[in-house]
C-alpha positions in Angstrom: -28.4 7.5 38.1 -26.3 10.7 37.8 -25.8 12.5 34.5 -22.6 10.5 33.5 -24.3 7.2 34.3 -27.3 8.2 32.2 -25.1 9.2 29.3 -23.1 5.9 29.4 -26.4 3.9 29.6 -27.5 5.7 26.5 -24.2 4.8 24.9 -24.8 1.2 25.7 -28.2 1.3 24.0 -30.1 0.1 27.1 -33.4 1.6 28.3 -33.0 4.1 31.1 -36.7 3.6 32.1 -36.2 -0.1 32.6 -32.9 0.3 34.4 -34.7 2.6 36.9 -36.6 -0.4 38.0 -33.5 -2.6 38.2 -30.8 -0.7 40.0 -28.6 -3.7 40.4 -28.0 -3.9 36.6 -27.0 -0.2 36.3 -23.3 -0.7 36.7 -23.1 -3.5 34.1 -24.8 -1.4 31.5 -22.7 1.7 32.5 -19.6 -0.4 31.9 -20.8 -1.6 28.5 -21.6 2.0 27.5 -18.1 3.2 28.6 -16.4 0.5 26.5 -18.5 1.4 23.5 -17.8 5.1 23.9 -14.1 4.7 24.3 -14.0 2.3 21.4 -15.6 5.0 19.2 -13.1 7.6 20.5 -10.1 5.3 19.7 -11.6 4.6 16.3 -11.8 8.4 15.6 -8.2 8.9 16.6 -7.1 5.9 14.6 -8.9 6.9 11.4 -7.9 10.5 11.9 -4.2 9.6 11.9 -4.7 7.2 8.9 -6.5 9.9 6.9 -3.9 12.5 7.9 -1.2 10.4 6.2 -3.4 10.2 3.1 -4.7 13.8 2.8 -1.9 15.5 4.7 -4.6 18.0 5.9 -5.5 18.4 9.6 -9.1 19.6 9.0 -9.9 16.8 6.6 -8.4 14.2 9.0 -10.4 15.6 12.0 -13.6 15.7 10.0 -13.4 12.3 8.5 -12.0 10.9 11.7 -14.9 12.1 13.8 -17.3 10.7 11.2 -15.6 7.3 11.3 -15.6 7.3 15.1 -19.4 8.1 15.2 -20.0 5.3 12.7 -18.0 2.8 14.7 -19.8 4.0 17.9 -23.2 3.5 16.3 -22.3 0.1 14.9 -21.0 -1.1 18.3 -24.1 0.2 20.0 -26.3 -1.7 17.5 -24.3 -4.9 17.8 -24.7 -4.9 21.6 -28.4 -3.8 21.7 -29.3 -6.4 19.1 -28.2 -9.2 21.4 -31.0 -10.6 23.5 -30.8 -13.1 26.4 -33.1 -15.7 24.9 -32.8 -19.5 24.9 -29.9 -21.5 26.3 -26.2 -20.4 26.2 -25.3 -22.3 23.0 -28.2 -20.7 21.1 -27.0 -17.3 22.3 -23.4 -18.1 21.3 -24.3 -19.1 17.7 -26.5 -16.0 17.4 -23.6 -13.9 18.7 -21.0 -15.4 16.4 -21.6 -13.0 13.5 -21.5 -10.1 15.9 -18.2 -11.3 17.4 -16.7 -11.7 13.9 -17.7 -8.1 13.0 -16.3 -6.9 16.4 -12.9 -8.7 15.7 -12.8 -7.1 12.2 -13.4 -3.7 13.6 -10.7 -4.2 16.3 -8.2 -5.1 13.6 -9.2 -2.0 11.5 -9.0 0.3 14.5 -5.6 -1.1 15.7 -3.6 -0.8 12.5 -3.4 3.0 12.2 -2.6 3.2 15.9 0.2 0.6 15.5 1.6 2.9 12.7 1.6 5.8 15.1 3.2 3.8 18.0 6.0 2.5 15.8 6.3 5.8 13.9 10.1 6.2 14.4 10.9 2.6 13.4 8.6 2.9 10.4 10.3 6.2 9.3 13.7 4.5 9.4 12.4 1.5 7.4 10.8 3.8 4.9 14.2 5.2 4.1 15.4 1.7 3.5 12.4 1.0 1.2 12.9 4.3 -0.7 16.6 3.7 -1.3 15.8 0.1 -2.4 13.0 1.4 -4.8 15.4 4.0 -6.2 18.1 1.3 -6.9 15.5 -0.9 -8.5 14.2 2.0 -10.6 17.7 3.0 -11.6 18.5 -0.6 -12.6 15.2 -0.9 -14.6 15.7 2.4 -16.5 19.4 1.6 -17.2 18.4 -1.8 -18.6 15.7 -0.3 -20.8 18.0 2.4 -22.2 20.8 -0.1 -22.8 18.3 -2.0 -25.0 17.3 1.2 -26.8 20.9 2.2 -27.4 22.1 -1.2 -28.4 21.5 -0.9 -32.2 23.1 2.6 -32.2 26.1 1.5 -30.1 26.7 -1.6 -32.2 26.7 0.4 -35.5 29.1 2.9 -33.9 31.4 0.1 -32.7 31.5 -1.4 -36.2 32.5 2.0 -37.7 35.3 2.4 -35.1 36.4 -1.2 -35.6 36.8 -0.6 -39.3 38.7 2.6 -38.7 41.0 0.7 -36.3 41.5 -2.0 -39.0 42.5 0.6 -41.6 44.8 2.3 -39.0 46.5 -1.0 -38.3 47.0 -1.6 -42.0 48.5 1.9 -42.3 50.8 1.3 -39.3 51.9 -2.0 -40.7 52.8 -0.3 -44.1 54.7 2.4 -42.2 56.7 -0.2 -40.3 57.5 -2.1 -43.6 58.7 1.1 -45.2 60.9 1.9 -42.2 62.5 -1.6 -42.3 63.1 -1.4 -46.0 64.8 2.0 -45.7 67.1 1.1 -42.8 67.9 -2.3 -44.4 66.3 -4.7 -41.9 66.1 -8.2 -43.4 62.6 -9.8 -43.2 60.4 -12.0 -45.4 58.9 -8.8 -47.0 62.0 -6.6 -47.2 65.2 -6.9 -49.3 67.6 -6.1 -46.5 69.4 -3.4 -48.6 69.7 0.0 -46.9 68.5 3.0 -48.8 65.4 4.3 -50.7 65.3 1.8 -53.6 62.5 0.5 -55.8 61.0 -1.7 -53.0 61.1 1.2 -50.6 59.3 3.4 -53.2 56.5 0.7 -53.6 56.2 0.5 -49.8 55.9 4.3 -49.6 53.2 4.2 -52.2 51.4 1.4 -50.3 51.7 3.5 -47.1 50.2 6.6 -48.8 47.4 4.4 -50.2 46.5 2.9 -46.8 46.6 6.4 -45.2 44.3 7.7 -48.0 41.9 4.7 -47.5 41.8 5.4 -43.7 41.3 9.1 -44.2 38.6 8.6 -46.8 36.6 6.1 -44.7 36.9 8.4 -41.6 35.7 11.4 -43.6 32.9 9.3 -45.1 31.7 8.0 -41.7 32.1 11.2 -39.8 28.5 12.5 -40.5 27.1 9.1 -39.6 29.2 9.0 -36.4 27.9 12.5 -35.5 24.3 11.3 -35.9 24.9 8.2 -33.8 26.6 10.3 -31.1 23.7 12.7 -31.0 21.3 9.8 -30.7 23.3 8.4 -27.8 23.4 11.8 -26.1 19.6 12.2 -26.7 19.0 8.8 -25.0 21.2 9.8 -22.1 19.3 13.1 -21.7 15.9 11.2 -21.8 17.1 8.8 -19.2 18.3 11.5 -16.9 15.0 13.4 -17.3 13.0 10.2 -16.5 15.1 9.7 -13.4 14.7 13.3 -12.3 10.9 13.2 -12.9 10.6 10.0 -10.9 12.7 11.2 -8.0 10.0 13.2 -6.2 7.6 10.3 -6.4 10.1 7.9 -4.9 11.2 10.3 -2.2 7.6 11.0 -1.2 6.8 7.3 -0.8 5.5 7.7 2.8 1.7 7.2 2.5 -0.5 4.9 4.4 0.2 1.8 2.2 3.9 2.5 2.3 3.8 2.7 6.1 1.9 -0.6 6.2 4.6 -2.2 4.0 7.3 -0.8 6.3 5.4 -2.2 9.4 5.0 -5.6 7.7 8.7 -5.8 6.9 9.7 -4.7 10.4 7.4 -7.4 11.9 9.0 -10.0 9.6 12.6 -9.0 10.4 12.1 -8.1 14.1 10.3 -10.8 16.1 10.0 -8.5 19.2 8.3 -5.7 17.2 6.1 -8.3 15.4 5.0 -9.7 18.8 4.3 -6.2 20.2 2.2 -5.4 17.1 0.2 -8.6 17.6 -0.5 -7.8 21.2 -1.6 -4.3 20.4 -4.0 -5.7 17.8 -5.3 -8.2 20.5 -5.8 -5.4 22.9 -8.1 -3.5 20.5 -9.8 -6.7 19.5 -10.5 -7.5 23.1 -11.9 -3.9 23.7 -14.1 -4.3 20.6 -15.5 -7.7 21.6 -15.8 -7.0 25.3 -19.3 -5.6 25.2 -20.5 -8.6 23.1 -18.8 -11.1 25.4 -20.1 -9.4 28.5 -23.6 -9.6 27.2 -23.0 -13.2 26.2 -21.3 -14.4 29.4 -23.4 -12.5 32.0 -26.3 -14.3 33.5 -29.8 -13.2 32.7 -30.6 -10.4 35.1 -33.6 -8.3 36.2 -33.1 -5.9 33.3 -33.3 -8.8 30.8 -36.5 -10.2 32.3 -38.2 -6.8 32.3 -37.0 -6.1 28.7 -38.4 -9.5 27.6 -41.7 -8.8 29.4 -41.9 -5.3 27.8 -41.2 -6.6 24.3 -43.6 -9.6 24.8 -46.4 -7.2 25.9 -46.0 -5.3 22.6 -46.0 -8.6 20.7 -49.2 -9.6 22.4 -50.7 -6.2 21.9 -49.8 -6.3 18.2 -51.3 -9.8 17.8 -54.5 -8.8 19.5 -54.8 -5.7 17.4 -54.4 -7.7 14.2 -57.1 -10.2 15.4 -59.5 -7.4 16.3 -58.9 -5.8 12.9 -59.6 -9.1 11.2 -62.8 -9.6 13.2 -64.0 -6.0 12.4 -63.1 -6.6 8.7 -65.1 -9.9 8.6 -68.2 -8.2 10.3 -68.0 -5.3 7.9 -67.9 -7.7 4.9 -70.8 -9.7 6.3 -72.8 -6.6 6.8 -72.2 -5.4 3.2 -73.1 -8.8 1.9 -76.4 -8.9 3.9 -77.3 -5.5 2.5 -77.0 -6.8 -1.0 
């Protein structure tokens, strides 16, 4: 084996010493090691991109991405090396089921950030849609809340203006009655005689009375109206401030979870993109499960027989050592008893 083959065999978790005695199995274990190595590299790239969207810092993304890649590499290596070719195929399959489930989960975890990168342009466009939609919903929610807050103030102000309008209408009616009386227009409330007579004088007094009532009520309510207007202006200013403060948060809605939401909406609205995302996930799942499936499907080879022999020899040695220790312990106890 050359240096590259030895490195890939180490990545596969296989024993180089045993493989030296079984050269026909070298390529199989080199292939398994290559898949494990590149899965770890893809995991590092995937997590690096995901962490960059979270921290927005290249150094943190590279550091944590490398750590995640090494963890996935080590986990894959353990999953593959822990599988032994023992018993019939169905027994091996049931033993491998938890490892296959873990491999599938890892494939999904690795594929998602890379899907976000592959569909980055489409996701950025969908993020604009989501941001605008969130802004509209936020505007609607804040408007509704401040309408409720301003409702008592607005109702009181409307009542005051309604009363002023009522008094103004009464004054206008009195003015119209006076004019009809002076010009001699015949109605139910006028005499029909032209000139400024006793009836016209009473109507003029009524007009002045209505004007005084209107003016008095307006002057009386003016301070209260000023207070109500200030409260309305204060609520408007608070609403504008709340919208301004929320604007940066809404516009910066582009984190990892937001991109996942955008990808989910794109997949639901665009069947082609959704199918592509599924196939990308399947590719990574197949890469992640490939070493386990190769170990499961491949027939028992020379390496497996030698490995079984090697492990069995250690088991026999351990068993013999324990029995020898028990015998020595019994003899020592008997000797001590005899001395007593």
